[in-house]
C-alpha positions in Angstrom: -68.1 -80.3 -32.1 -69.5 -78.7 -34.7 -73.2 -77.9 -35.5 -73.1 -78.7 -39.1 -75.2 -76.0 -40.6 -74.4 -74.5 -44.1 -76.6 -71.5 -45.6 -79.1 -73.1 -47.9 -78.7 -76.5 -46.7 -81.1 -78.6 -44.7 -80.7 -82.3 -43.3 -78.8 -84.1 -40.6 -77.2 -81.7 -38.1 -73.9 -83.2 -36.6 -72.3 -81.4 -33.6 -68.8 -81.5 -33.4 -66.7 -79.0 -32.7 -63.3 -79.4 -31.4 -61.0 -77.2 -30.4 -58.0 -76.2 -32.0 -55.7 -73.9 -30.1 -53.7 -71.5 -32.0 -52.4 -68.3 -30.3 -53.0 -67.3 -27.5 -52.1 -65.2 -24.7 -53.9 -66.2 -21.7 -53.0 -64.9 -18.3 -53.8 -61.7 -16.5 -56.3 -60.5 -18.5 -56.9 -56.9 -17.2 -57.2 -57.2 -13.8 -55.3 -60.4 -13.7 -57.5 -62.9 -14.6 -55.2 -65.8 -14.2 -52.4 -64.2 -12.7 -49.7 -66.1 -14.7 -47.5 -63.5 -15.6 -47.0 -60.0 -14.9 -49.0 -57.6 -17.0 -47.5 -54.2 -18.3 -48.8 -51.4 -15.9 -48.9 -53.3 -12.9 -47.7 -51.2 -9.5 -45.2 -52.2 -7.0 -46.8 -53.1 -3.7 -46.7 -51.0 -0.7 -45.5 -52.8 2.6 -48.3 -51.9 4.4 -50.8 -53.2 2.0 -50.3 -56.8 3.4 -48.5 -59.5 5.6 -46.7 -62.9 4.3 -45.4 -66.0 5.8 -44.4 -69.4 5.0 -45.2 -72.4 7.3 -43.3 -75.4 7.2 -46.2 -78.2 7.0 -43.8 -81.4 6.9 -40.6 -82.3 5.3 -41.8 -82.0 1.8 -44.5 -79.1 2.0 -44.8 -75.7 3.1 -47.6 -73.3 3.0 -47.7 -69.5 1.8 -49.6 -67.1 3.3 -50.8 -63.8 2.2 -53.1 -61.5 4.2 -54.1 -58.4 2.5 -55.1 -55.1 4.4 -58.0 -54.5 2.3 -60.1 -57.2 0.8 -58.7 -58.5 -2.7 -60.7 -60.1 -5.3 -57.6 -62.2 -6.2 -54.1 -63.0 -4.8 -51.9 -64.8 -7.2 -48.5 -66.5 -6.1 -45.3 -67.0 -8.0 -42.4 -68.8 -7.0 -39.8 -71.1 -8.1 -37.7 -73.7 -6.2 -34.0 -73.7 -6.5 -34.3 -70.7 -9.2 -36.1 -73.5 -11.6 -39.5 -74.0 -13.4 -41.5 -71.1 -12.3 -45.1 -71.9 -11.1 -48.0 -69.4 -11.1 -51.3 -69.8 -9.2 -54.5 -68.3 -8.1 -54.2 -68.7 -4.0 -57.2 -70.0 -2.0 -59.2 -67.4 0.1 -60.7 -68.2 3.6 -62.2 -65.2 5.0 -59.6 -62.8 3.6 -56.4 -65.1 4.4 -55.0 -66.2 1.0 -53.0 -69.5 1.1 -51.2 -72.0 -1.2 -49.3 -75.4 -0.1 -46.1 -76.0 -2.4 -45.3 -79.8 -2.3 -42.3 -82.0 -3.5 -39.8 -80.1 -1.1 -36.8 -81.5 0.2 -34.7 -80.3 2.9 -32.4 -77.3 1.8 -34.5 -76.4 -0.9 -35.0 -72.4 -1.5 -38.2 -71.0 -2.5 -38.0 -67.7 -4.2 -42.0 -66.2 -4.1 -43.8 -63.2 -4.7 -47.2 -62.2 -5.1 -49.9 -60.4 -7.2 -52.7 -59.1 -5.6 -55.9 -56.7 -6.6 -56.6 -53.8 -4.5 -59.7 -51.6 -5.6 -59.6 -52.4 -9.0 -55.7 -52.1 -9.6 -53.2 -54.7 -9.2 -49.9 -54.7 -7.6 -46.7 -56.9 -7.6 -44.7 -57.6 -4.3 -41.0 -57.9 -3.9 -39.2 -61.1 -3.9 -39.0 -63.3 -0.7 -37.0 -66.2 -0.1 -37.5 -69.1 2.2 -35.1 -72.2 2.9 -37.3 -75.5 3.5 -36.1 -77.1 6.9 -35.8 -73.6 8.6 -39.2 -73.8 9.9 -42.3 -71.2 9.8 -40.9 -67.9 8.8 -42.2 -64.3 7.8 -39.8 -64.7 4.7 -37.1 -62.5 3.8 -36.9 -60.0 1.2 -34.4 -60.7 -1.5 -33.1 -57.3 -1.1 -34.8 -53.7 -0.5 -38.3 -52.5 -0.3 -38.6 -50.5 -3.4 -39.1 -51.3 -7.0 -37.8 -55.0 -8.2 -34.5 -54.4 -10.6 -35.2 -55.9 -14.2 -33.8 -59.6 -14.8 -30.2 -59.3 -16.4 -30.4 -60.4 -20.2 -27.5 -62.4 -22.3 -26.2 -62.0 -25.4 -26.1 -64.5 -27.1 -28.9 -66.1 -25.4 -28.0 -69.7 -24.2 -27.8 -72.7 -26.6 -25.4 -74.9 -28.2 -22.4 -73.4 -30.3 -19.6 -74.9 -32.1 -16.8 -72.5 -30.7 -16.2 -70.0 -27.5 -18.4 -67.3 -27.1 -18.0 -64.0 -25.9 -21.1 -63.2 -23.6 -22.5 -59.8 -22.8 -24.8 -59.5 -19.6 -27.0 -56.3 -19.5 -29.6 -54.9 -17.2 -32.3 -52.6 -18.1 -32.7 -50.9 -14.7 -30.5 -47.7 -15.0 -27.5 -47.9 -12.3 -27.9 -51.6 -11.5 -25.1 -53.8 -11.0 -24.8 -57.5 -12.0 -23.2 -59.9 -9.9 -22.8 -63.5 -11.4 -21.6 -67.1 -11.2 -20.1 -69.8 -13.3 -20.7 -73.0 -11.3 -24.4 -73.2 -11.3 -24.7 -71.7 -7.8 -27.3 -68.8 -7.2 -25.7 -65.5 -7.2 -25.6 -63.3 -4.4 -24.7 -59.8 -3.9 -20.8 -61.2 -2.7 -20.9 -63.2 -6.2 -18.5 -61.6 -8.8 -19.2 -58.2 -10.1 -19.9 -58.4 -14.1 -17.4 -55.5 -15.7 -16.6 -57.0 -19.1 -18.0 -59.5 -21.4 -17.4 -63.3 -20.5 -15.4 -65.6 -22.5 -17.2 -68.8 -22.5 -15.0 -71.7 -23.8 -16.5 -74.8 -22.3 -20.2 -75.9 -21.7 -21.1 -73.5 -18.6 -24.4 -72.3 -17.0 -24.1 -68.5 -16.2 -26.3 -67.3 -13.6 -26.8 -63.6 -13.1 -28.9 -61.2 -10.7 -29.1 -57.3 -11.0 -28.8 -55.3 -7.6 -29.7 -51.8 -6.9 -29.4 -50.0 -3.5 -32.9 -49.3 -2.4 -34.4 -51.9 -4.9 -35.4 -55.6 -4.4 -33.0 -57.8 -6.2 -33.8 -58.9 -9.6 -35.0 -62.5 -10.5 -32.2 -64.8 -11.4 -31.3 -65.1 -15.0 -29.9 -68.2 -16.3 -28.2 -69.1 -19.5 -26.8 -72.5 -20.6 -23.8 -72.6 -23.2 -23.0 -75.7 -24.6 -19.7 -75.7 -26.6 -19.7 -78.3 -29.2 -22.7 -80.2 -30.3 -25.7 -81.0 -27.8 -25.8 -84.3 -29.3 -22.3 -85.2 -28.5 -23.3 -86.1 -24.9 -26.3 -88.3 -25.9 -25.6 -91.6 -25.5 -25.3 -93.2 -28.9 -28.5 -94.8 -30.1 -29.2 -97.3 -32.9 -29.4 -95.7 -36.3 -32.0 -98.5 -37.2 -34.1 -98.4 -33.8 -36.7 -100.7 -32.9 -39.6 -98.1 -33.1 -42.1 -100.6 -30.9 -45.2 -102.2 -31.8 -47.4 -99.3 -33.1 -45.1 -98.5 -35.8 -45.9 -100.3 -39.2 -42.7 -100.1 -41.8 -43.7 -101.4 -45.4 -41.2 -102.1 -48.0 -42.0 -102.3 -51.8 -40.6 -105.9 -51.9 -43.7 -106.7 -49.5 -46.8 -108.1 -51.7 -49.5 -105.6 -52.4 -52.1 -108.0 -50.7 -50.3 -108.5 -47.5 -49.6 -104.6 -47.0 -53.4 -104.1 -47.9 -54.4 -106.6 -45.4 -52.1 -105.0 -42.7 -53.5 -101.5 -43.6 -57.3 -102.4 -43.4 -57.0 -104.5 -40.2 -55.5 -101.0 -38.8 -58.4 -99.0 -40.2 -60.9 -101.1 -38.7 -59.5 -100.8 -35.6 -59.5 -97.2 -35.7 -62.4 -96.6 -38.0 -65.4 -96.2 -35.9 -66.4 -92.6 -34.5 -68.5 -94.1 -31.4 -65.7 -96.1 -30.1 -62.2 -95.4 -31.5 -62.4 -91.3 -31.3 -61.6 -91.6 -27.5 -59.3 -94.9 -27.5 -55.9 -95.3 -26.6 -55.1 -97.1 -29.8 -52.1 -95.2 -31.6 -50.9 -96.2 -35.1 -48.2 -95.0 -37.6 -47.8 -96.6 -41.3 -44.7 -95.6 -42.6 -43.6 -96.6 -46.4 -39.9 -96.9 -47.6 -39.2 -95.3 -50.7 -40.7 -97.1 -53.8 -44.2 -97.5 -55.4 -47.0 -99.0 -53.5 -50.4 -100.2 -55.2 -52.9 -100.2 -52.3 -55.6 -97.8 -50.7 -54.9 -96.6 -47.4 -58.0 -95.5 -45.2 -56.8 -93.4 -42.7 -58.6 -93.6 -39.2 -58.6 -92.1 -35.7 -54.7 -91.3 -34.3 -53.1 -92.7 -37.5 -50.4 -91.1 -39.2 -49.3 -92.2 -42.9 -46.0 -91.0 -43.9 -43.2 -91.6 -46.6 -39.6 -92.3 -45.8 -38.1 -90.5 -48.6 -35.9 -87.4 -48.2 -38.7 -85.8 -50.8 -42.4 -86.5 -51.5 -41.9 -88.4 -54.9 -39.5 -91.1 -53.3 -42.9 -92.7 -52.2 -45.6 -93.1 -54.7 -49.1 -94.6 -53.6 -50.7 -96.0 -56.8 -54.5 -95.5 -55.2 -55.6 -93.4 -52.3 -54.8 -92.3 -49.0 -58.9 -91.3 -47.9 -60.5 -89.8 -45.1 -64.2 -89.9 -45.5 -67.4 -90.1 -43.5 -66.9 -94.0 -42.9 -69.6 -94.9 -40.7 -73.2 -95.0 -40.4 -73.3 -93.0 -37.0 -71.3 -90.2 -39.0 -74.6 -89.7 -40.8 -72.7 -88.7 -44.1 -70.6 -86.0 -42.2 -67.0 -85.7 -41.7 -66.9 -83.1 -38.8 -65.6 -85.4 -36.1 -62.9 -86.6 -38.0 -59.9 -85.6 -35.9 -56.4 -86.7 -35.2 -54.9 -88.2 -38.1 -52.2 -87.1 -40.9 -50.4 -87.7 -44.2 -47.3 -86.5 -45.0 -44.2 -87.0 -47.1 -45.5 -88.8 -50.2 -46.8 -88.7 -53.8 -50.6 -90.0 -54.4 -51.7 -91.0 -57.8 -55.6 -91.2 -57.0 -57.4 -94.4 -58.6 -60.3 -92.1 -59.6 -58.1 -88.8 -60.4 -59.1 -87.5 -57.4 -57.9 -88.1 -53.6 -60.1 -87.4 -50.7 -59.0 -85.9 -47.3 -62.6 -84.9 -45.7 -61.3 -84.2 -42.3 -62.1 -81.7 -39.1 -59.4 -80.6 -36.8 -56.0 -81.8 -35.9 -55.7 -83.6 -39.4 -52.9 -82.1 -41.3 -51.6 -82.8 -44.8 -48.2 -82.1 -45.5 -45.3 -82.6 -48.3 -47.9 -84.3 -50.4 -47.4 -84.6 -54.4 -51.1 -85.2 -55.4 -51.1 -86.3 -59.0 -54.6 -85.3 -59.9 -57.4 -83.5 -57.7 -58.0 -83.2 -54.1 -61.5 -83.4 -52.4 -61.8 -81.9 -48.7 -65.3 -82.9 -48.4 -67.1 -86.4 -47.8 -68.6 -88.3 -50.6 -72.0 -88.0 -49.4 -71.4 -84.2 -49.8 -72.1 -84.0 -46.0 -70.3 -81.4 -43.8 -66.8 -81.3 -43.0 -65.5 -79.1 -40.3 -61.7 -77.4 -41.2 -58.3 -78.5 -42.0 -54.9 -77.7 -43.0 -52.8 -78.5 -46.2 -48.9 -77.2 -45.8 -45.9 -77.6 -48.3 -47.6 -79.5 -51.0 -48.5 -79.8 -54.6 -52.2 -80.6 -56.1 -51.9 -80.7 -59.9 -55.7 -80.8 -60.5 -58.5 -78.8 -58.4 -58.8 -78.7 -54.8 -62.4 -78.7 -53.9 -63.8 -77.5 -50.5 -67.4 -77.7 -51.2 -69.0 -78.3 -47.7 -65.8 -77.7 -45.7 -66.5 -74.8 -43.2 -63.1 -73.3 -43.1 -59.7 -74.2 -44.2 -56.1 -73.0 -44.3 -53.7 -73.6 -47.0 -49.8 -72.7 -46.5 -46.6 -72.7 -49.2 -48.1 -74.9 -51.4 -49.0 -75.1 -55.1 -52.5 -75.9 -56.5 -54.1 -76.4 -59.8 -56.9 -74.6 -59.2 -59.4 -73.9 -56.2 -63.1 -74.4 -55.8 -65.6 -73.3 -52.9 -65.5 -71.6 -49.5 -68.2 -71.7 -46.8 -67.1 -69.1 -44.3 -63.4 -68.9 -43.8 -60.7 -70.0 -46.7 -57.5 -68.6 -46.1 -54.1 -69.1 -48.1 -50.6 -67.9 -47.7 -47.6 -68.3 -50.3 -49.8 -70.2 -52.2 -49.2 -70.6 -55.9 -52.8 -71.1 -57.5 -54.9 -69.7 -54.6 -58.1 -67.8 -55.5 -57.9 -64.0 -55.5 -58.7 -62.0 -51.9 -62.5 -61.8 -52.3 -63.7 -61.8 -48.7 -66.8 -61.9 -47.9 -68.2 -63.1 -51.4 -66.7 -65.7 -51.5 -65.2 -65.9 -48.1 -61.4 -66.1 -49.5 -58.5 -64.4 -47.9 -55.3 -64.7 -49.6 -51.7 -63.2 -49.0 -48.9 -63.8 -51.5 -46.2 -65.1 -49.2 -45.9 -66.7 -45.3 -44.0 -64.0 -43.2 -41.7 -66.7 -41.8 -42.2 -70.4 -42.0 -40.1 -73.7 -41.4 -41.5 -76.9 -42.4 -41.6 -79.8 -40.1 -38.8 -82.3 -39.0 -39.3 -85.5 -40.8 -37.9 -89.2 -40.6 -36.6 -90.7 -43.5 -34.2 -93.6 -44.5 -30.7 -92.9 -46.4 -29.3 -94.7 -49.0 -27.4 -97.0 -46.5 -30.9 -98.2 -44.8 -30.2 -95.9 -41.6 -32.7 -93.6 -40.3 -32.3 -90.0 -40.4 -34.3 -86.8 -39.2 -34.3 -84.1 -41.7 -34.7 -80.6 -40.6 -35.8 -78.1 -43.0 -34.2 -74.7 -43.0 -36.4 -71.4 -42.0 -37.9 -69.5 -44.8 -38.9 -66.0 -45.2 -41.8 -64.6 -47.5 -42.3 -68.0 -48.8 -44.5 -69.3 -51.6 -44.7 -72.7 -53.0 -43.6 -76.0 -51.5 -40.1 -76.3 -50.0 -39.0 -79.0 -52.0 -40.3 -77.4 -55.5 -36.9 -77.1 -56.8 -36.3 -81.1 -56.0 -35.2 -81.3 -52.2 -35.8 -79.1 -49.1 -33.0 -77.1 -47.9 -31.9 -78.1 -44.4 -29.8 -80.4 -42.6 -30.0 -83.8 -41.3 -29.2 -85.9 -38.0 -28.8 -89.4 -37.5 -30.9 -91.5 -35.3 -28.3 -92.1 -33.2 -28.6 -88.6 -31.6 -32.4 -89.6 -30.7 -33.7 -91.1 -27.9 -36.8 -93.2 -29.0 -39.7 -93.2 -26.6 -41.9 -96.2 -26.7 -44.2 -98.4 -24.3 -42.5 -98.6 -20.9 -41.2 -95.1 -21.1 -41.5 -92.6 -18.1 -41.2 -89.0 -17.4 -38.1 -90.1 -15.6 -36.6 -91.7 -18.4 -37.9 -89.2 -21.2 -36.1 -86.6 -18.5 -32.9 -88.4 -18.5 -32.5 -88.5 -22.1 -33.3 -84.7 -22.7 -30.5 -83.9 -19.9 -28.2 -86.0 -21.7 -28.6 -83.9 -24.9 -30.7 -86.5 -26.8 -33.6 -85.5 -29.1 -36.9 -87.5 -28.9 -38.4 -89.5 -31.3 -42.0 -90.4 -30.0 -43.6 -93.3 -30.8 -47.4 -94.0 -31.0 -48.8 -94.3 -27.2 -50.2 -93.0 -24.2 -47.5 -91.6 -22.1 -48.6 -90.7 -18.2 -46.1 -88.1 -16.7 -45.9 -87.9 -13.0 -43.3 -84.8 -13.4 -42.8 -82.2 -16.2 -40.8 -82.9 -19.2 -38.3 -80.3 -19.1 -36.5 -79.2 -22.7 -33.5 -77.1 -21.6 -31.0 -77.2 -24.6 -31.1 -75.3 -27.8 -32.0 -77.0 -30.9 -33.8 -80.0 -29.5 -36.3 -81.7 -31.7 -39.0 -83.6 -30.3 -40.7 -85.5 -33.3 -44.0 -87.3 -32.7 -45.8 -89.7 -35.1 -49.0 -91.5 -34.6 -50.3 -89.1 -32.2 -48.3 -89.9 -29.0 -50.6 -88.4 -26.1 -48.8 -86.9 -22.9 -51.2 -87.1 -19.8 -49.9 -85.0 -16.7 -50.8 -86.8 -13.4 -51.5 -85.2 -10.1 -51.4 -81.7 -11.5 -48.0 -81.4 -13.1 -47.5 -79.3 -16.1 -46.6 -81.6 -19.2 -43.9 -79.9 -20.7 -41.8 -77.0 -20.0 -39.2 -75.6 -22.7 -36.5 -73.1 -21.5 -35.9 -70.0 -23.8 -33.4 -71.4 -26.1 -32.9 -71.3 -29.5 -34.2 -73.4 -32.2 -36.4 -75.9 -30.3 -38.8 -78.0 -32.7 -41.9 -79.6 -31.4 -44.0 -81.6 -33.7 -46.6 -84.3 -33.9 -47.6 -84.5 -30.2 -51.1 -84.4 -28.3 -51.3 -83.3 -24.9 -54.4 -84.7 -22.9 -55.3 -82.9 -19.4 -55.5 -85.2 -16.4 -58.2 -85.3 -14.0 -56.1 -83.3 -11.4 -55.7 -79.6 -12.7 -52.7 -78.5 -14.5 -51.8 -74.8 -14.6 -50.5 -75.4 -18.1 -50.0 -78.3 -20.5 -47.1 -76.6 -22.8 -44.9 -73.6 -21.6 -42.3 -72.3 -24.2 -40.1 -69.8 -22.3 -40.4 -69.0 -18.7 -42.2 -65.6 -18.0 -40.0 -62.7 -18.7 -38.1 -64.2 -21.5 -36.3 -61.4 -23.1 -34.0 -63.2 -25.8 -34.0 -62.7 -29.2 -34.8 -66.1 -31.6 -35.3 -64.2 -35.0 -32.7 -66.5 -36.4 -33.4 -69.6 -35.0 -37.1 -69.8 -33.5 -38.7 -72.2 -31.7 -41.4 -74.0 -33.7 -44.8 -75.6 -32.4 -46.2 -77.7 -35.0 -49.0 -80.2 -35.3 -49.1 -79.8 -31.5 -52.8 -80.7 -30.2 -54.3 -80.3 -26.9 -57.4 -81.6 -25.3 -59.5 -80.8 -22.1 -62.0 -83.7 -21.2 -63.6 -86.2 -24.0 -61.9 -89.4 -22.4 -62.2 -88.5 -18.8 -62.8 -85.1 -16.8 -59.8 -83.3 -17.8 -58.7 -80.0 -16.3 -56.1 -77.7 -17.1 -56.2 -73.8 -16.7 -54.2 -73.2 -19.5 -53.2 -75.3 -22.7 -50.5 -73.4 -24.1 -48.3 -70.5 -23.0 -45.6 -69.0 -25.3 -43.1 -66.5 -23.4 -40.5 -66.8 -25.8 -39.9 -64.0 -28.5 -40.1 -65.0 -32.4 -41.9 -68.7 -32.0 -44.0 -69.9 -34.6 -47.1 -71.6 -33.7 -47.9 -73.7 -36.9 -51.0 -75.3 -36.8 -52.4 -76.4 -33.5 -55.6 -77.5 -32.1 -56.8 -76.5 -28.8 -60.0 -78.2 -27.6 -61.6 -78.3 -24.6 -64.1 -81.3 -25.4 -67.6 -80.3 -26.2 -68.2 -84.0 -26.7 -67.5 -87.5 -25.3 -66.6 -88.6 -21.4 -66.2 -86.1 -18.5 -67.7 -83.2 -20.3 -69.4 -80.2 -18.4 -69.2 -76.7 -17.4 -67.8 -78.0 -14.1 -66.2 -81.2 -15.1 -63.4 -80.5 -17.9 -62.3 -77.1 -16.7 -60.5 -74.8 -18.8 -59.6 -71.0 -19.1 -57.7 -70.2 -21.8 -56.2 -72.2 -24.9 -53.5 -70.1 -26.0 -51.7 -67.1 -24.3 -48.7 -65.4 -26.0 -46.5 -63.3 -24.2 -43.6 -62.9 -26.1 -42.9 -60.5 -29.0 -43.0 -61.0 -32.6 -44.7 -64.4 -32.5 -46.4 -65.6 -35.5 -49.5 -68.2 -35.8 -50.3 -70.0 -39.1 -53.0 -72.0 -38.7 -54.7 -71.6 -35.4 -57.5 -73.7 -34.1 -58.9 -72.9 -30.3 -62.3 -74.0 -29.3 -64.6 -73.9 -26.3 -62.7 -72.6 -23.4 -64.3 -70.8 -20.8 -62.7 -67.7 -20.5 -60.9 -65.8 -23.0 -59.6 -68.7 -25.8 -56.6 -66.7 -27.0 -55.0 -64.1 -25.3 -52.2 -62.0 -27.3 -50.1 -59.8 -24.6 -46.7 -59.8 -26.8 -46.1 -56.9 -29.2 -45.6 -57.6 -33.0 -47.6 -60.8 -33.1 -49.3 -62.0 -36.4 -52.1 -64.6 -37.2 -52.9 -66.1 -40.2 -56.0 -68.1 -40.3 -58.0 -68.4 -36.6 -60.8 -70.9 -36.4 -63.0 -71.0 -33.1 -66.0 -72.1 -31.3 -67.1 -70.4 -28.1 -68.1 -72.9 -25.2 -71.4 -74.6 -25.8 -72.3 -74.8 -22.2 -72.3 -71.8 -20.1 -75.3 -72.5 -17.7 -76.5 -68.9 -18.0 -75.3 -65.6 -18.6 -74.4 -64.8 -15.0 -71.9 -67.7 -15.2 -70.1 -66.4 -18.2 -69.5 -62.6 -17.8 -66.1 -60.9 -18.3 -64.0 -58.8 -16.1 -65.3 -55.6 -17.9 -68.9 -56.8 -17.0 -70.0 -57.6 -20.5 -71.5 -60.9 -21.5 -69.0 -63.3 -22.3 -65.4 -63.7 -23.3 -64.0 -62.6 -26.7 -62.7 -65.6 -28.2 -59.4 -63.6 -29.4 -58.2 -60.9 -27.1 -55.1 -58.5 -27.8 -53.9 -57.0 -24.6 -54.7 -53.4 -23.9 -50.8 -52.4 -23.9 -50.4 -54.0 -27.4 -49.7 -51.5 -30.0 -48.6 -53.8 -33.1 -50.3 -56.6 -34.1 -52.0 -58.1 -37.4 -54.4 -60.7 -38.2 -56.2 -62.1 -41.4 -58.7 -64.6 -41.8 -60.6 -65.2 -38.5 -63.9 -66.9 -37.7 -65.4 -67.2 -34.3 -69.0 -69.2 -33.9 -71.4 -69.6 -31.2 -73.9 -72.5 -30.4 -75.0 -72.4 -26.8 -77.0 -75.1 -26.5 -77.3 -75.7 -22.8 -78.8 -72.2 -22.5 -79.8 -70.4 -26.2 -80.6 -67.4 -24.0 -76.8 -66.7 -23.6 -75.0 -64.1 -25.5 -71.5 -63.0 -26.2 -70.9 -59.1 -26.4 -68.1 -59.5 -28.9 -65.7 -62.2 -30.6 -62.7 -60.3 -30.8 -61.4 -57.4 -28.4 -58.5 -55.3 -29.2 -56.9 -51.9 -28.3 -58.1 -49.2 -30.6 -55.0 -48.1 -32.0 -53.8 -47.8 -35.7 -51.0 -50.3 -35.3 -53.6 -53.2 -34.2 -55.0 -54.2 -37.7 -57.6 -57.2 -38.4 -58.5 -58.4 -42.1 -61.5 -60.5 -42.9 -63.1 -61.3 -39.7 -66.6 -62.8 -39.1 -69.1 -64.5 -36.3 -71.6 -67.1 -37.0 -74.2 -68.1 -34.7 -74.8 -71.8 -35.6 -78.5 -72.5 -36.2 -79.1 -69.4 -34.4 -78.5 -71.0 -30.9 -77.3 -67.8 -28.8 -76.1 -64.7 -30.2 -72.9 -62.6 -30.6 -73.6 -58.8 -30.8 -70.7 -57.4 -32.4 -67.8 -59.0 -34.4 -64.9 -57.1 -32.8 -65.2 -54.3 -30.1 -68.3 -52.4 -30.8 -68.1 -52.9 -34.8 -70.2 -55.6 -36.8 -73.7 -56.9 -36.8 -75.4 -59.0 -34.3 -75.2 -62.9 -35.6 -78.2 -63.8 -37.7 -80.7 -66.7 -36.6 -80.0 -68.4 -40.0 -76.5 -69.3 -39.8 -75.5 -66.3 -41.8 -72.0 -64.6 -41.2 -71.6 -61.3 -39.9 -68.4 -60.1 -41.6 -65.9 -57.2 -40.8 -63.6 -56.6 -43.9 -61.0 -54.8 -41.9 -60.5 -53.1 -38.4 -59.8 -50.3 -37.6 
């Protein structure tokens, strides 16, 4: 939650901070804080440094053991079962012997595993070893050689869905390495077919390859799946007019205004109260078919409001779509107005100005406001930050008491206001770049963007999902010329996820080539959701929530083209998950510049309803991904909240190259909140609050021995990175003596550039000594920002 303090204002101070997760690249920071992936510069292990073994504990479990010759500060195990779903874990130390138990095995399962360990400061990687469940205890066998490991082969084009046969080239970055491959899905070995010329793939095929070089360890297995034809052809035909379940409410202009208003009011009253609805399991979607409606829609928690036209002005609300400080307990401020959205409609405000006074995870997309837009509550109390995209506001948009805001690819009549951090990219009518007085950061265009997929009804009354095209250097709404460019898919190619669905039924639909339309609800997962096919769309409405049980990772996306994830909430379970969402496996190398994966309106929550736990919220390994509006939040209020209760190290870790984040909100994680290891990354807008609850300084010291952890860390080996409009705040209310050395930690190189960066101590509760590296003044005690206009 946010400690609501504005310069020059007094009054009720409401703490509500929510975390928004945006970019992040968490994982082995420096000495391998998490060990989730290998960090550039890691050395190869010496065989004399350790012994290792695997012991079969039962028919379904095997224990990996690693004993270093020299005591290690940490040991991380990395493993795949049958060459799928890599896991990365910090092993458990007992008197110098490190162990990890792998469960859910079956006889004949092959475990490919290796280690990263610390020795006197540096870290080292071992060769790969293999173990077969059912073979009993073993010391393991190296997959080839004792020297360095051969680079993993790469495919061009990368796997995906194609309309015709493809010529596939396999290459390996290790000089002198040969490549062996299979086309039947089996694991390649040294006796598999030798790659000597490009392959012609004329039917759907899975290609697997390894690199081999004498004296070196065989590479990891590289896999690419090619679907020749269309992904959707294999999806069992679904209904074009599906049953969306009880939590989706569809309105038609033929219905009376009184009937619609009564239903909207009833849903709002259920979702209104901050004290009871904020962490409830109720989820609602309100969908309006094309036409005109004379109603007022007050929008509560976990509620999505959307028009079902192909373009915003196909649905017109003569009235209001409103978020305000509705409850007496809100004390006039809107800093906990999370988890609600409006999309794809036009508003003729009843008073000339619509009100959208929100905090995190509350997007306002594809809206045509015929009038003004107020982003603050009617009480002029505080609000805590939000996001507008692909919209038009003919009148003035006023932020007033909004603390931070990001607007992308829109048209505004004008803009008024700014507290700490107002950022615009590709916005006609945006204010000039004047940071820090007033604190407004403006980019003329957005480098790369692709607007969200959305549901609409065609002229025949059938439902379709529209897929907007990729834009480069965009400004203004995608529909400014009348219609958004793109393509559409019939609902017959979507599996509708609703009450009663399990991880197994969802995975079956994905494996069959179906896209997913996820309706409002809470879905517990006892297995990871695996998105393996290119161009898969997963579209959620009404804040459908995935909760991983028993420590599984909630969702993993393969390194394929064009996956679109939109409108999902990942809520950590009570058993720790290593990651809630991973995009691309570790070591992903394919380029997706022409058809990237997009992660939009995807939110993460650690605690608040239960004592949830997840080491990482979002890990992005794929290149060229677009992270467009995320909030990663380790809860600072609610149930199950505390330094040892809702544990979470990192919000966002980016290992892929050329990844772009537009609208990144990440809050309260216990280590680096965003870690960016990939080259060529860009962030436009970052909002952060550090964890409120370090119990003392000794509990919160980074690996360099400095106080605290930076909110946004660019990896030491990164040479190109650029970011605009970033704010980080502290409010150490458990122990105000706690200090963070700095909020932003970056390599000192000319290719790493930061623009318009600030820190704030909310009410002077705790301090941040510097803004970025050793630059920037210590935070003031009166909630005045410390600003750095450019770095270096």
